[in-house]
N, C-alpha and C positions, 0 to 999 in steps of 0.2 A: 723427884717429885716430877710431874707430867704439866707440859708444859700446851694444855689444851685450853681453847678459847674457848670462853664462855659466849653465847649466843644470846643468852636471857640475862636479864638483871634478875636481883634476887626478888625484886618486887613482883616484877612478873610470874617467877616460880611461885612464889608463895599464893599467888591468885589463883593460877592452873590447879595445885593440889584444892586449893580448897572447892573448885569447880569440878573438878577430878571425883572429889571425895562426894561433892552433890549428884551426880551422875552418877555413882555407883548406889549411891543409897537408892534411888529411884530405878535403878536396875532390881534392888532388893525388894521393891515394895514397901521401903518404910517411910513412913510420917516423920517428919524433924523429933515430934515428940516420941515417935519411936524409937529411933534412935539415942536420944537422950535418954530417955528409960536405961537400955543396953549398955551403954558408952557409960553413964554418970556423968555428961556434959551437958549442964543448963541449954535447953530450946535457945535461949535467944543468942547463947556462947555459938550454936552450931551457926543460925543465920548468918550470925554477923562472920565466923569462919567461910562460909560457903560464898558470901557475896565478896568480903574481902580478902581473903586469905588467913587475918590476923587471930593467930590463938596462941597459947601454950604450948610450950614442947608435952607437959604433961596431959595436956586435952585432947591435943593429937594423936598421941599414940593410944589413947583410951579410946579415940574415933576410928582410929586403924584397927583398932583390935575388935570393935565390935562391928566392924565391916570385914574384917577377916585376913586384912593385909598387914599384920603387923609385922611379918617374917620382912616385907622389903626393907625394913628399916634397920638389920641385921648389915645389908649390903651397902650400907648410903657411906659408910666411912672403911673401906675394904684394909684389911689389916698388910702391914707392909714385913717382907720375910725378912729376918735378919738371917745374915749369913757367918759363919763359923770363923776361927781365924784362920783356919786352915781353906776353907773356901776361898776365903778373900786373897789370901797368897796365888790361892787356882786360878783365881779370877785374873790376879795381875801377872801371873806369870803368861799366861793367853792373850795380854793385852798386845794388840798389834797397833804401832803409831802410824798415825793419818798420812804424814808429810814425813818426809827424809831429811834426814839432817848429813850437812858435808862440813 
């Protein structure tokens, strides 16, 4: 697991995602009603999402699909590479102590 320091709070991230979705919608020239029709997400839900970031995961994925950015979600949680037993043993053999032992 990584020791990355989070510089955003979850509430800030969801708000930014809503703002970015709105910006992309406008860049594509879609009215809210157009995106609602394309995504199957009701216009009032879109409005709430764009203003606050509040939305269900299912609706978020529908909106992302309609805006052409669904693939980005596949990178959200990268898969962890698992090692075979022999790879783990090799890794252990190559491990160098960081401190001397006397």
